[in-house]
mmCIF file of the N, C-alpha and C atoms, coordinates in Angstrom:
data_MODEL
# 
_entry.id   MODEL 
# 
loop_
_atom_site.group_PDB 
_atom_site.id 
_atom_site.type_symbol 
_atom_site.label_atom_id 
_atom_site.label_alt_id 
_atom_site.label_comp_id 
_atom_site.label_asym_id 
_atom_site.label_entity_id 
_atom_site.label_seq_id 
_atom_site.pdbx_PDB_ins_code 
_atom_site.Cartn_x 
_atom_site.Cartn_y 
_atom_site.Cartn_z 
_atom_site.occupancy 
_atom_site.B_iso_or_equiv 
_atom_site.pdbx_formal_charge 
_atom_site.auth_seq_id 
_atom_site.auth_comp_id 
_atom_site.auth_asym_id 
_atom_site.auth_atom_id 
_atom_site.pdbx_PDB_model_num 
ATOM 1   N N  . MET A 1 1  ? 5.378   -8.684  -6.973 1.00 0.00 ? 1  MET A N  1 
ATOM 2   C CA . MET A 1 1  ? 4.901   -9.143  -5.427 1.00 0.00 ? 1  MET A CA 1 
ATOM 3   C C  . MET A 1 1  ? 3.312   -9.393  -5.689 1.00 0.00 ? 1  MET A C  1 
ATOM 4   N N  . CYS A 1 2  ? 2.499   -8.882  -6.474 1.00 0.00 ? 2  CYS A N  1 
ATOM 5   C CA . CYS A 1 2  ? 0.868   -9.377  -6.356 1.00 0.00 ? 2  CYS A CA 1 
ATOM 6   C C  . CYS A 1 2  ? 0.877   -10.446 -7.392 1.00 0.00 ? 2  CYS A C  1 
ATOM 7   N N  . ASP A 1 3  ? 1.773   -10.585 -8.175 1.00 0.00 ? 3  ASP A N  1 
ATOM 8   C CA . ASP A 1 3  ? 1.568   -11.944 -9.052 1.00 0.00 ? 3  ASP A CA 1 
ATOM 9   C C  . ASP A 1 3  ? 1.845   -12.969 -8.043 1.00 0.00 ? 3  ASP A C  1 
ATOM 10  N N  . ALA A 1 4  ? 3.158   -12.981 -7.009 1.00 0.00 ? 4  ALA A N  1 
ATOM 11  C CA . ALA A 1 4  ? 3.228   -13.960 -6.139 1.00 0.00 ? 4  ALA A CA 1 
ATOM 12  C C  . ALA A 1 4  ? 2.388   -14.336 -5.273 1.00 0.00 ? 4  ALA A C  1 
ATOM 13  N N  . LEU A 1 5  ? 1.881   -13.129 -4.652 1.00 0.00 ? 5  LEU A N  1 
ATOM 14  C CA . LEU A 1 5  ? 0.715   -13.517 -3.768 1.00 0.00 ? 5  LEU A CA 1 
ATOM 15  C C  . LEU A 1 5  ? -0.466  -14.158 -4.315 1.00 0.00 ? 5  LEU A C  1 
ATOM 16  N N  . HIS A 1 6  ? -0.980  -13.710 -5.443 1.00 0.00 ? 6  HIS A N  1 
ATOM 17  C CA . HIS A 1 6  ? -1.943  -14.459 -6.136 1.00 0.00 ? 6  HIS A CA 1 
ATOM 18  C C  . HIS A 1 6  ? -1.609  -16.000 -6.601 1.00 0.00 ? 6  HIS A C  1 
ATOM 19  N N  . ASP A 1 7  ? -0.511  -16.061 -6.955 1.00 0.00 ? 7  ASP A N  1 
ATOM 20  C CA . ASP A 1 7  ? 0.127   -17.527 -7.193 1.00 0.00 ? 7  ASP A CA 1 
ATOM 21  C C  . ASP A 1 7  ? 0.058   -18.314 -5.874 1.00 0.00 ? 7  ASP A C  1 
ATOM 22  N N  . ALA A 1 8  ? 0.113   -17.438 -4.668 1.00 0.00 ? 8  ALA A N  1 
ATOM 23  C CA . ALA A 1 8  ? 0.167   -18.468 -3.583 1.00 0.00 ? 8  ALA A CA 1 
ATOM 24  C C  . ALA A 1 8  ? -1.019  -18.482 -2.840 1.00 0.00 ? 8  ALA A C  1 
ATOM 25  N N  . GLY A 1 9  ? -1.789  -18.037 -3.640 1.00 0.00 ? 9  GLY A N  1 
ATOM 26  C CA . GLY A 1 9  ? -3.321  -18.312 -3.184 1.00 0.00 ? 9  GLY A CA 1 
ATOM 27  C C  . GLY A 1 9  ? -4.177  -17.031 -1.952 1.00 0.00 ? 9  GLY A C  1 
ATOM 28  N N  . TRP A 1 10 ? -3.297  -16.156 -2.202 1.00 0.00 ? 10 TRP A N  1 
ATOM 29  C CA . TRP A 1 10 ? -4.010  -14.830 -1.443 1.00 0.00 ? 10 TRP A CA 1 
ATOM 30  C C  . TRP A 1 10 ? -4.864  -14.163 -2.513 1.00 0.00 ? 10 TRP A C  1 
ATOM 31  N N  . ASN A 1 11 ? -6.270  -14.198 -2.336 1.00 0.00 ? 11 ASN A N  1 
ATOM 32  C CA . ASN A 1 11 ? -7.107  -13.154 -3.331 1.00 0.00 ? 11 ASN A CA 1 
ATOM 33  C C  . ASN A 1 11 ? -7.796  -12.039 -2.486 1.00 0.00 ? 11 ASN A C  1 
ATOM 34  N N  . ASN A 1 12 ? -8.203  -11.310 -3.098 1.00 0.00 ? 12 ASN A N  1 
ATOM 35  C CA . ASN A 1 12 ? -8.863  -9.996  -2.738 1.00 0.00 ? 12 ASN A CA 1 
ATOM 36  C C  . ASN A 1 12 ? -8.256  -9.661  -1.561 1.00 0.00 ? 12 ASN A C  1 
ATOM 37  N N  . TYR A 1 13 ? -7.063  -9.298  -1.704 1.00 0.00 ? 13 TYR A N  1 
ATOM 38  C CA . TYR A 1 13 ? -5.959  -9.061  -0.448 1.00 0.00 ? 13 TYR A CA 1 
ATOM 39  C C  . TYR A 1 13 ? -5.922  -7.492  -0.279 1.00 0.00 ? 13 TYR A C  1 
ATOM 40  N N  . SER A 1 14 ? -5.962  -6.764  0.906  1.00 0.00 ? 14 SER A N  1 
ATOM 41  C CA . SER A 1 14 ? -6.185  -5.423  1.025  1.00 0.00 ? 14 SER A CA 1 
ATOM 42  C C  . SER A 1 14 ? -5.567  -5.175  2.434  1.00 0.00 ? 14 SER A C  1 
ATOM 43  N N  . LEU A 1 15 ? -4.942  -4.043  2.560  1.00 0.00 ? 15 LEU A N  1 
ATOM 44  C CA . LEU A 1 15 ? -4.388  -3.386  3.908  1.00 0.00 ? 15 LEU A CA 1 
ATOM 45  C C  . LEU A 1 15 ? -4.890  -2.061  4.093  1.00 0.00 ? 15 LEU A C  1 
ATOM 46  N N  . PHE A 1 16 ? -5.176  -2.078  5.578  1.00 0.00 ? 16 PHE A N  1 
ATOM 47  C CA . PHE A 1 16 ? -5.727  -0.923  6.085  1.00 0.00 ? 16 PHE A CA 1 
ATOM 48  C C  . PHE A 1 16 ? -4.834  -0.081  7.083  1.00 0.00 ? 16 PHE A C  1 
ATOM 49  N N  . LEU A 1 17 ? -4.684  1.097   7.377  1.00 0.00 ? 17 LEU A N  1 
ATOM 50  C CA . LEU A 1 17 ? -3.349  1.588   8.242  1.00 0.00 ? 17 LEU A CA 1 
ATOM 51  C C  . LEU A 1 17 ? -4.310  2.854   8.990  1.00 0.00 ? 17 LEU A C  1 
ATOM 52  N N  . ASN A 1 18 ? -4.472  2.584   10.475 1.00 0.00 ? 18 ASN A N  1 
ATOM 53  C CA . ASN A 1 18 ? -4.630  3.568   11.078 1.00 0.00 ? 18 ASN A CA 1 
ATOM 54  C C  . ASN A 1 18 ? -3.850  4.724   11.766 1.00 0.00 ? 18 ASN A C  1 
ATOM 55  N N  . PRO A 1 19 ? -4.198  5.704   11.484 1.00 0.00 ? 19 PRO A N  1 
ATOM 56  C CA . PRO A 1 19 ? -3.163  6.971   11.855 1.00 0.00 ? 19 PRO A CA 1 
ATOM 57  C C  . PRO A 1 19 ? -2.409  6.507   13.204 1.00 0.00 ? 19 PRO A C  1 
ATOM 58  N N  . ASP A 1 20 ? -2.770  5.710   14.322 1.00 0.00 ? 20 ASP A N  1 
ATOM 59  C CA . ASP A 1 20 ? -2.196  5.126   15.529 1.00 0.00 ? 20 ASP A CA 1 
ATOM 60  C C  . ASP A 1 20 ? -1.039  4.225   14.974 1.00 0.00 ? 20 ASP A C  1 
ATOM 61  N N  . GLY A 1 21 ? -1.009  3.692   13.700 1.00 0.00 ? 21 GLY A N  1 
ATOM 62  C CA . GLY A 1 21 ? 0.113   2.843   13.224 1.00 0.00 ? 21 GLY A CA 1 
ATOM 63  C C  . GLY A 1 21 ? -0.589  1.156   13.146 1.00 0.00 ? 21 GLY A C  1 
ATOM 64  N N  . THR A 1 22 ? -1.664  1.193   13.870 1.00 0.00 ? 22 THR A N  1 
ATOM 65  C CA . THR A 1 22 ? -2.731  -0.154  13.467 1.00 0.00 ? 22 THR A CA 1 
ATOM 66  C C  . THR A 1 22 ? -2.438  -0.773  12.121 1.00 0.00 ? 22 THR A C  1 
ATOM 67  N N  . LEU A 1 23 ? -1.911  -1.831  11.777 1.00 0.00 ? 23 LEU A N  1 
ATOM 68  C CA . LEU A 1 23 ? -2.330  -2.064  10.463 1.00 0.00 ? 23 LEU A CA 1 
ATOM 69  C C  . LEU A 1 23 ? -3.016  -3.478  10.274 1.00 0.00 ? 23 LEU A C  1 
ATOM 70  N N  . ILE A 1 24 ? -4.022  -3.436  9.462  1.00 0.00 ? 24 ILE A N  1 
ATOM 71  C CA . ILE A 1 24 ? -4.923  -4.617  9.201  1.00 0.00 ? 24 ILE A CA 1 
ATOM 72  C C  . ILE A 1 24 ? -5.137  -5.070  7.888  1.00 0.00 ? 24 ILE A C  1 
ATOM 73  N N  . GLY A 1 25 ? -4.721  -6.583  7.647  1.00 0.00 ? 25 GLY A N  1 
ATOM 74  C CA . GLY A 1 25 ? -4.539  -6.951  6.032  1.00 0.00 ? 25 GLY A CA 1 
ATOM 75  C C  . GLY A 1 25 ? -5.906  -7.779  6.308  1.00 0.00 ? 25 GLY A C  1 
ATOM 76  N N  . TYR A 1 26 ? -6.199  -8.062  5.051  1.00 0.00 ? 26 TYR A N  1 
ATOM 77  C CA . TYR A 1 26 ? -7.577  -8.590  4.910  1.00 0.00 ? 26 TYR A CA 1 
ATOM 78  C C  . TYR A 1 26 ? -6.997  -9.655  3.597  1.00 0.00 ? 26 TYR A C  1 
ATOM 79  N N  . LEU A 1 27 ? -7.461  -10.719 3.641  1.00 0.00 ? 27 LEU A N  1 
ATOM 80  C CA . LEU A 1 27 ? -7.454  -11.547 2.052  1.00 0.00 ? 27 LEU A CA 1 
ATOM 81  C C  . LEU A 1 27 ? -8.310  -12.875 2.565  1.00 0.00 ? 27 LEU A C  1 
ATOM 82  N N  . GLU A 1 28 ? -8.820  -13.282 1.212  1.00 0.00 ? 28 GLU A N  1 
ATOM 83  C CA . GLU A 1 28 ? -9.339  -14.444 1.005  1.00 0.00 ? 28 GLU A CA 1 
ATOM 84  C C  . GLU A 1 28 ? -8.673  -15.488 0.450  1.00 0.00 ? 28 GLU A C  1 
ATOM 85  N N  . THR A 1 29 ? -8.768  -16.931 1.104  1.00 0.00 ? 29 THR A N  1 
ATOM 86  C CA . THR A 1 29 ? -7.957  -18.194 0.821  1.00 0.00 ? 29 THR A CA 1 
ATOM 87  C C  . THR A 1 29 ? -8.726  -19.321 1.267  1.00 0.00 ? 29 THR A C  1 
ATOM 88  N N  . ASP A 1 30 ? -8.236  -20.320 0.457  1.00 0.00 ? 30 ASP A N  1 
ATOM 89  C CA . ASP A 1 30 ? -9.057  -21.620 0.941  1.00 0.00 ? 30 ASP A CA 1 
ATOM 90  C C  . ASP A 1 30 ? -8.533  -22.270 1.765  1.00 0.00 ? 30 ASP A C  1 
ATOM 91  N N  . ASP A 1 31 ? -6.884  -21.773 2.197  1.00 0.00 ? 31 ASP A N  1 
ATOM 92  C CA . ASP A 1 31 ? -5.999  -22.643 3.219  1.00 0.00 ? 31 ASP A CA 1 
ATOM 93  C C  . ASP A 1 31 ? -5.406  -21.294 3.723  1.00 0.00 ? 31 ASP A C  1 
ATOM 94  N N  . PHE A 1 32 ? -5.322  -20.676 4.813  1.00 0.00 ? 32 PHE A N  1 
ATOM 95  C CA . PHE A 1 32 ? -4.478  -19.629 5.189  1.00 0.00 ? 32 PHE A CA 1 
ATOM 96  C C  . PHE A 1 32 ? -2.925  -20.012 5.572  1.00 0.00 ? 32 PHE A C  1 
ATOM 97  N N  . ALA A 1 33 ? -2.967  -21.273 5.930  1.00 0.00 ? 33 ALA A N  1 
ATOM 98  C CA . ALA A 1 33 ? -1.573  -21.616 6.487  1.00 0.00 ? 33 ALA A CA 1 
ATOM 99  C C  . ALA A 1 33 ? -1.062  -22.034 5.299  1.00 0.00 ? 33 ALA A C  1 
ATOM 100 N N  . ALA A 1 34 ? -1.496  -22.778 4.129  1.00 0.00 ? 34 ALA A N  1 
ATOM 101 C CA . ALA A 1 34 ? -0.862  -22.999 2.872  1.00 0.00 ? 34 ALA A CA 1 
ATOM 102 C C  . ALA A 1 34 ? -0.459  -21.705 1.935  1.00 0.00 ? 34 ALA A C  1 
ATOM 103 N N  . ALA A 1 35 ? -1.412  -20.908 2.199  1.00 0.00 ? 35 ALA A N  1 
ATOM 104 C CA . ALA A 1 35 ? -1.031  -19.559 1.418  1.00 0.00 ? 35 ALA A CA 1 
ATOM 105 C C  . ALA A 1 35 ? 0.200   -18.830 1.750  1.00 0.00 ? 35 ALA A C  1 
ATOM 106 N N  . GLN A 1 36 ? 0.444   -18.880 3.386  1.00 0.00 ? 36 GLN A N  1 
ATOM 107 C CA . GLN A 1 36 ? 1.296   -18.536 3.879  1.00 0.00 ? 36 GLN A CA 1 
ATOM 108 C C  . GLN A 1 36 ? 2.810   -19.126 3.616  1.00 0.00 ? 36 GLN A C  1 
ATOM 109 N N  . ALA A 1 37 ? 2.542   -20.430 3.745  1.00 0.00 ? 37 ALA A N  1 
ATOM 110 C CA . ALA A 1 37 ? 3.946   -21.093 3.551  1.00 0.00 ? 37 ALA A CA 1 
ATOM 111 C C  . ALA A 1 37 ? 4.237   -21.156 1.972  1.00 0.00 ? 37 ALA A C  1 
ATOM 112 N N  . ALA A 1 38 ? 3.044   -20.890 1.231  1.00 0.00 ? 38 ALA A N  1 
ATOM 113 C CA . ALA A 1 38 ? 3.722   -20.778 -0.381 1.00 0.00 ? 38 ALA A CA 1 
ATOM 114 C C  . ALA A 1 38 ? 4.249   -19.427 -0.587 1.00 0.00 ? 38 ALA A C  1 
ATOM 115 N N  . MET A 1 39 ? 3.935   -18.610 0.070  1.00 0.00 ? 39 MET A N  1 
ATOM 116 C CA . MET A 1 39 ? 4.508   -17.088 -0.129 1.00 0.00 ? 39 MET A CA 1 
ATOM 117 C C  . MET A 1 39 ? 5.907   -17.021 0.692  1.00 0.00 ? 39 MET A C  1 
ATOM 118 N N  . ALA A 1 40 ? 5.957   -17.811 1.473  1.00 0.00 ? 40 ALA A N  1 
ATOM 119 C CA . ALA A 1 40 ? 7.279   -17.914 2.308  1.00 0.00 ? 40 ALA A CA 1 
ATOM 120 C C  . ALA A 1 40 ? 8.266   -18.673 1.570  1.00 0.00 ? 40 ALA A C  1 
ATOM 121 N N  . GLN A 1 41 ? 8.100   -19.268 0.540  1.00 0.00 ? 41 GLN A N  1 
ATOM 122 C CA . GLN A 1 41 ? 8.921   -20.045 -0.453 1.00 0.00 ? 41 GLN A CA 1 
ATOM 123 C C  . GLN A 1 41 ? 9.548   -19.082 -1.429 1.00 0.00 ? 41 GLN A C  1 
ATOM 124 N N  . THR A 1 42 ? 8.708   -17.725 -1.627 1.00 0.00 ? 42 THR A N  1 
ATOM 125 C CA . THR A 1 42 ? 9.194   -16.902 -2.700 1.00 0.00 ? 42 THR A CA 1 
ATOM 126 C C  . THR A 1 42 ? 10.310  -16.009 -2.450 1.00 0.00 ? 42 THR A C  1 
ATOM 127 N N  . GLU A 1 43 ? 11.205  -15.894 -3.570 1.00 0.00 ? 43 GLU A N  1 
ATOM 128 C CA . GLU A 1 43 ? 12.242  -14.875 -3.323 1.00 0.00 ? 43 GLU A CA 1 
ATOM 129 C C  . GLU A 1 43 ? 11.648  -13.353 -2.946 1.00 0.00 ? 43 GLU A C  1 
ATOM 130 N N  . ILE A 1 44 ? 10.762  -13.062 -3.882 1.00 0.00 ? 44 ILE A N  1 
ATOM 131 C CA . ILE A 1 44 ? 10.109  -11.747 -3.362 1.00 0.00 ? 44 ILE A CA 1 
ATOM 132 C C  . ILE A 1 44 ? 9.994   -11.575 -2.243 1.00 0.00 ? 44 ILE A C  1 
ATOM 133 N N  . ASN A 1 45 ? 9.228   -12.542 -1.485 1.00 0.00 ? 45 ASN A N  1 
ATOM 134 C CA . ASN A 1 45 ? 8.925   -12.280 -0.006 1.00 0.00 ? 45 ASN A CA 1 
ATOM 135 C C  . ASN A 1 45 ? 9.755   -11.752 0.659  1.00 0.00 ? 45 ASN A C  1 
ATOM 136 N N  . SER A 1 46 ? 11.344  -13.075 0.763  1.00 0.00 ? 46 SER A N  1 
ATOM 137 C CA . SER A 1 46 ? 12.173  -12.653 1.434  1.00 0.00 ? 46 SER A CA 1 
ATOM 138 C C  . SER A 1 46 ? 12.766  -11.218 1.423  1.00 0.00 ? 46 SER A C  1 
ATOM 139 N N  . ARG A 1 47 ? 12.749  -10.762 0.163  1.00 0.00 ? 47 ARG A N  1 
ATOM 140 C CA . ARG A 1 47 ? 13.025  -9.301  0.018  1.00 0.00 ? 47 ARG A CA 1 
ATOM 141 C C  . ARG A 1 47 ? 12.133  -8.370  0.589  1.00 0.00 ? 47 ARG A C  1 
ATOM 142 N N  . TRP A 1 48 ? 11.079  -8.630  0.505  1.00 0.00 ? 48 TRP A N  1 
ATOM 143 C CA . TRP A 1 48 ? 10.266  -7.615  1.302  1.00 0.00 ? 48 TRP A CA 1 
ATOM 144 C C  . TRP A 1 48 ? 9.999   -7.844  2.906  1.00 0.00 ? 48 TRP A C  1 
ATOM 145 N N  . GLN A 1 49 ? 10.090  -8.969  3.363  1.00 0.00 ? 49 GLN A N  1 
ATOM 146 C CA . GLN A 1 49 ? 10.617  -9.023  4.942  1.00 0.00 ? 49 GLN A CA 1 
ATOM 147 C C  . GLN A 1 49 ? 11.954  -8.629  5.385  1.00 0.00 ? 49 GLN A C  1 
ATOM 148 N N  . ASN A 1 50 ? 12.960  -8.481  4.627  1.00 0.00 ? 50 ASN A N  1 
ATOM 149 C CA . ASN A 1 50 ? 13.873  -7.412  5.139  1.00 0.00 ? 50 ASN A CA 1 
ATOM 150 C C  . ASN A 1 50 ? 13.984  -6.073  4.863  1.00 0.00 ? 50 ASN A C  1 
ATOM 151 N N  . GLU A 1 51 ? 13.320  -5.840  3.756  1.00 0.00 ? 51 GLU A N  1 
ATOM 152 C CA . GLU A 1 51 ? 13.238  -4.497  3.740  1.00 0.00 ? 51 GLU A CA 1 
ATOM 153 C C  . GLU A 1 51 ? 12.211  -3.752  4.316  1.00 0.00 ? 51 GLU A C  1 
ATOM 154 N N  . MET A 1 52 ? 11.101  -4.275  5.036  1.00 0.00 ? 52 MET A N  1 
ATOM 155 C CA . MET A 1 52 ? 10.142  -3.937  5.808  1.00 0.00 ? 52 MET A CA 1 
ATOM 156 C C  . MET A 1 52 ? 10.283  -4.053  7.397  1.00 0.00 ? 52 MET A C  1 
ATOM 157 N N  . ALA A 1 53 ? 10.893  -4.775  7.582  1.00 0.00 ? 53 ALA A N  1 
ATOM 158 C CA . ALA A 1 53 ? 11.270  -5.289  8.961  1.00 0.00 ? 53 ALA A CA 1 
ATOM 159 C C  . ALA A 1 53 ? 11.429  -4.080  10.060 1.00 0.00 ? 53 ALA A C  1 
ATOM 160 N N  . GLN A 1 54 ? 12.114  -2.938  9.734  1.00 0.00 ? 54 GLN A N  1 
ATOM 161 C CA . GLN A 1 54 ? 12.315  -2.011  10.166 1.00 0.00 ? 54 GLN A CA 1 
ATOM 162 C C  . GLN A 1 54 ? 10.775  -1.203  10.674 1.00 0.00 ? 54 GLN A C  1 
ATOM 163 N N  . PHE A 1 55 ? 9.665   -1.470  9.898  1.00 0.00 ? 55 PHE A N  1 
ATOM 164 C CA . PHE A 1 55 ? 8.564   -0.730  10.296 1.00 0.00 ? 55 PHE A CA 1 
ATOM 165 C C  . PHE A 1 55 ? 7.685   -1.273  11.421 1.00 0.00 ? 55 PHE A C  1 
ATOM 166 N N  . PHE A 1 56 ? 8.279   -2.380  11.722 1.00 0.00 ? 56 PHE A N  1 
ATOM 167 C CA . PHE A 1 56 ? 7.425   -3.406  12.512 1.00 0.00 ? 56 PHE A CA 1 
ATOM 168 C C  . PHE A 1 56 ? 8.021   -3.308  13.965 1.00 0.00 ? 56 PHE A C  1 
ATOM 169 N N  . GLU A 1 57 ? 6.985   -3.336  14.807 1.00 0.00 ? 57 GLU A N  1 
ATOM 170 C CA . GLU A 1 57 ? 7.519   -3.602  16.431 1.00 0.00 ? 57 GLU A CA 1 
ATOM 171 C C  . GLU A 1 57 ? 7.220   -4.446  17.141 1.00 0.00 ? 57 GLU A C  1 
ATOM 172 N N  . GLY A 1 58 ? 7.947   -5.315  18.060 1.00 0.00 ? 58 GLY A N  1 
ATOM 173 C CA . GLY A 1 58 ? 7.640   -6.379  18.668 1.00 0.00 ? 58 GLY A CA 1 
ATOM 174 C C  . GLY A 1 58 ? 7.777   -7.814  18.138 1.00 0.00 ? 58 GLY A C  1 
ATOM 175 N N  . LEU A 1 59 ? 8.779   -7.680  17.153 1.00 0.00 ? 59 LEU A N  1 
ATOM 176 C CA . LEU A 1 59 ? 8.530   -8.994  16.530 1.00 0.00 ? 59 LEU A CA 1 
ATOM 177 C C  . LEU A 1 59 ? 9.747   -9.900  17.268 1.00 0.00 ? 59 LEU A C  1 
ATOM 178 N N  . GLU A 1 60 ? 10.451  -9.511  18.104 1.00 0.00 ? 60 GLU A N  1 
ATOM 179 C CA . GLU A 1 60 ? 11.588  -10.345 18.911 1.00 0.00 ? 60 GLU A CA 1 
ATOM 180 C C  . GLU A 1 60 ? 12.245  -11.059 17.734 1.00 0.00 ? 60 GLU A C  1 
ATOM 181 N N  . GLY A 1 61 ? 12.970  -10.719 16.855 1.00 0.00 ? 61 GLY A N  1 
ATOM 182 C CA . GLY A 1 61 ? 13.354  -11.626 16.157 1.00 0.00 ? 61 GLY A CA 1 
ATOM 183 C C  . GLY A 1 61 ? 13.037  -12.209 14.702 1.00 0.00 ? 61 GLY A C  1 
ATOM 184 N N  . ARG A 1 62 ? 11.545  -12.078 14.847 1.00 0.00 ? 62 ARG A N  1 
ATOM 185 C CA . ARG A 1 62 ? 10.560  -12.702 13.520 1.00 0.00 ? 62 ARG A CA 1 
ATOM 186 C C  . ARG A 1 62 ? 10.698  -11.982 12.612 1.00 0.00 ? 62 ARG A C  1 
ATOM 187 N N  . ASP A 1 63 ? 10.465  -12.268 11.377 1.00 0.00 ? 63 ASP A N  1 
ATOM 188 C CA . ASP A 1 63 ? 10.124  -11.670 10.153 1.00 0.00 ? 63 ASP A CA 1 
ATOM 189 C C  . ASP A 1 63 ? 8.270   -10.862 10.522 1.00 0.00 ? 63 ASP A C  1 
ATOM 190 N N  . PRO A 1 64 ? 8.202   -9.969  9.692  1.00 0.00 ? 64 PRO A N  1 
ATOM 191 C CA . PRO A 1 64 ? 6.721   -9.232  9.722  1.00 0.00 ? 64 PRO A CA 1 
ATOM 192 C C  . PRO A 1 64 ? 5.707   -10.348 9.512  1.00 0.00 ? 64 PRO A C  1 
ATOM 193 N N  . ASP A 1 65 ? 6.088   -11.172 8.509  1.00 0.00 ? 65 ASP A N  1 
ATOM 194 C CA . ASP A 1 65 ? 4.780   -11.931 7.876  1.00 0.00 ? 65 ASP A CA 1 
ATOM 195 C C  . ASP A 1 65 ? 4.394   -13.062 9.287  1.00 0.00 ? 65 ASP A C  1 
ATOM 196 N N  . GLU A 1 66 ? 5.570   -13.236 9.901  1.00 0.00 ? 66 GLU A N  1 
ATOM 197 C CA . GLU A 1 66 ? 5.693   -14.195 11.555 1.00 0.00 ? 66 GLU A CA 1 
ATOM 198 C C  . GLU A 1 66 ? 4.471   -13.696 12.331 1.00 0.00 ? 66 GLU A C  1 
ATOM 199 N N  . GLY A 1 67 ? 4.488   -12.168 12.454 1.00 0.00 ? 67 GLY A N  1 
ATOM 200 C CA . GLY A 1 67 ? 3.720   -11.518 13.256 1.00 0.00 ? 67 GLY A CA 1 
ATOM 201 C C  . GLY A 1 67 ? 1.824   -11.567 12.943 1.00 0.00 ? 67 GLY A C  1 
ATOM 202 N N  . MET A 1 68 ? 1.820   -12.074 11.635 1.00 0.00 ? 68 MET A N  1 
ATOM 203 C CA . MET A 1 68 ? 0.474   -12.013 11.734 1.00 0.00 ? 68 MET A CA 1 
ATOM 204 C C  . MET A 1 68 ? -0.473  -13.168 12.581 1.00 0.00 ? 68 MET A C  1 
ATOM 205 N N  . PHE A 1 69 ? -1.769  -12.672 12.761 1.00 0.00 ? 69 PHE A N  1 
ATOM 206 C CA . PHE A 1 69 ? -2.556  -13.570 13.288 1.00 0.00 ? 69 PHE A CA 1 
ATOM 207 C C  . PHE A 1 69 ? -4.019  -13.347 12.859 1.00 0.00 ? 69 PHE A C  1 
ATOM 208 N N  . ALA A 1 70 ? -4.846  -14.431 12.812 1.00 0.00 ? 70 ALA A N  1 
ATOM 209 C CA . ALA A 1 70 ? -6.217  -14.122 12.107 1.00 0.00 ? 70 ALA A CA 1 
ATOM 210 C C  . ALA A 1 70 ? -6.829  -13.458 13.252 1.00 0.00 ? 70 ALA A C  1 
ATOM 211 N N  . ILE A 1 71 ? -7.741  -12.698 12.872 1.00 0.00 ? 71 ILE A N  1 
ATOM 212 C CA . ILE A 1 71 ? -8.986  -11.866 13.697 1.00 0.00 ? 71 ILE A CA 1 
ATOM 213 C C  . ILE A 1 71 ? -10.285 -12.928 13.643 1.00 0.00 ? 71 ILE A C  1 
ATOM 214 N N  . ARG A 1 72 ? -10.844 -13.137 14.492 1.00 0.00 ? 72 ARG A N  1 
ATOM 215 C CA . ARG A 1 72 ? -12.042 -14.135 14.381 1.00 0.00 ? 72 ARG A CA 1 
ATOM 216 C C  . ARG A 1 72 ? -13.191 -12.938 13.796 1.00 0.00 ? 72 ARG A C  1 
ATOM 217 N N  . GLU A 1 73 ? -13.908 -13.578 12.412 1.00 0.00 ? 73 GLU A N  1 
ATOM 218 C CA . GLU A 1 73 ? -14.905 -12.938 11.984 1.00 0.00 ? 73 GLU A CA 1 
ATOM 219 C C  . GLU A 1 73 ? -16.177 -13.012 13.239 1.00 0.00 ? 73 GLU A C  1 
ATOM 220 N N  . ILE A 1 74 ? -17.046 -12.159 13.275 1.00 0.00 ? 74 ILE A N  1 
ATOM 221 C CA . ILE A 1 74 ? -17.787 -12.343 14.242 1.00 0.00 ? 74 ILE A CA 1 
ATOM 222 C C  . ILE A 1 74 ? -19.335 -11.793 13.488 1.00 0.00 ? 74 ILE A C  1 
ATOM 223 N N  . PHE A 1 75 ? -19.391 -11.195 12.088 1.00 0.00 ? 75 PHE A N  1 
ATOM 224 C CA . PHE A 1 75 ? -20.690 -10.768 11.522 1.00 0.00 ? 75 PHE A CA 1 
ATOM 225 C C  . PHE A 1 75 ? -19.977 -10.912 9.872  1.00 0.00 ? 75 PHE A C  1 
ATOM 226 N N  . HIS A 1 76 ? -20.810 -11.214 9.047  1.00 0.00 ? 76 HIS A N  1 
ATOM 227 C CA . HIS A 1 76 ? -20.915 -11.347 7.609  1.00 0.00 ? 76 HIS A CA 1 
ATOM 228 C C  . HIS A 1 76 ? -22.149 -11.252 6.993  1.00 0.00 ? 76 HIS A C  1 
ATOM 229 N N  . ILE A 1 77 ? -22.384 -10.143 6.321  1.00 0.00 ? 77 ILE A N  1 
ATOM 230 C CA . ILE A 1 77 ? -23.931 -9.810  5.935  1.00 0.00 ? 77 ILE A CA 1 
ATOM 231 C C  . ILE A 1 77 ? -24.056 -10.745 4.997  1.00 0.00 ? 77 ILE A C  1 
ATOM 232 N N  . ASP A 1 78 ? -23.586 -11.476 4.356  1.00 0.00 ? 78 ASP A N  1 
ATOM 233 C CA . ASP A 1 78 ? -24.045 -12.528 3.326  1.00 0.00 ? 78 ASP A CA 1 
ATOM 234 C C  . ASP A 1 78 ? -24.116 -13.778 3.710  1.00 0.00 ? 78 ASP A C  1 
# 
């Protein structure tokens, strides 16, 4: 999975989980839409979506990765 993410353009990828269940992912990429599309084409991503769907709420039939959205950055120290 790590190799597939990297090959698809996902760099410096981290996940953070709050005790209340809030999950936040962080990644760096030149083109988020292209990185998502490249990952969607991998077999390992399909397996991950099937195995992890039970842990996500409010997807209404969508895969977990289709529930992702970008949060606007409001401050960066560099």
